[in-house]
N, C-alpha and C positions, 0 to 999 in steps of 0.2 A: 764431537766434543768441542765446546766453545771455549774461547780464552776467558780465564777468570777475571772478575772485576775487583777493583779495590773496594774497600769498605765505603768510601765516599761515592764512588760510581754506583755501587749497589743502592746506596741511600737515594741518590738522584733518580735512578730508574724506578725505585719503589714509589717515590713521590709522583713521577710521571704516570705510573700505572694507576695511582689513586686520583688522577685528574688534576693534580696541583699545577699551577703555573710556574714558570721559571722564577718569578718574583717570590711566590709563596715558598718554593723550595729553598731559594737563597735565604730568605728570612728565617726559615726553620733551621737551616744549617749554619747561619751566621757568616755567610759568604756573599759575594756579589753575584748578580745575575750573569755576569761574564764568567765567573767561576763555574756556575751551573752549566752554561753553554759549553765550556771547555770539557767538563766531565762528560757531557752528552756526545761531544765530538770524539773523545777518547773511546767511548763505548762503540760508537759507529765505526771507528777505525779498527777496533779489535774484532768486531763481529761482522764487518762488511755490510752493515745496514745502511739504508738510504734515508731514513727519517725516524723520528721518535716512536711513532706507532709501530714500525717494524722492530725496533729495539725492544719495546715493551712486549710485543708478541713473543719474541724469542725468550725474554726474561721469564715470562709466565710459563711458556712451554718447558723451560729448563728448571722451573721451580725456584727461581731466584726471588720472585715476588708474586703477589696475588693481586688481581685487579680489584 
């Protein structure tokens, strides 16, 4: 069982799974790119992942998002 994501973290990982850049995700969410980076860091800390690709793979495996 993985630690659950906040709504915003789930939104960021969904964007990453769809191939969006941090800037595109930030624009879509109405936050800064630093905000997106912070959400990605939180996901990595919660799940013990070492990069975005690893986080996306877990999110897809767990059914949190689709590629």
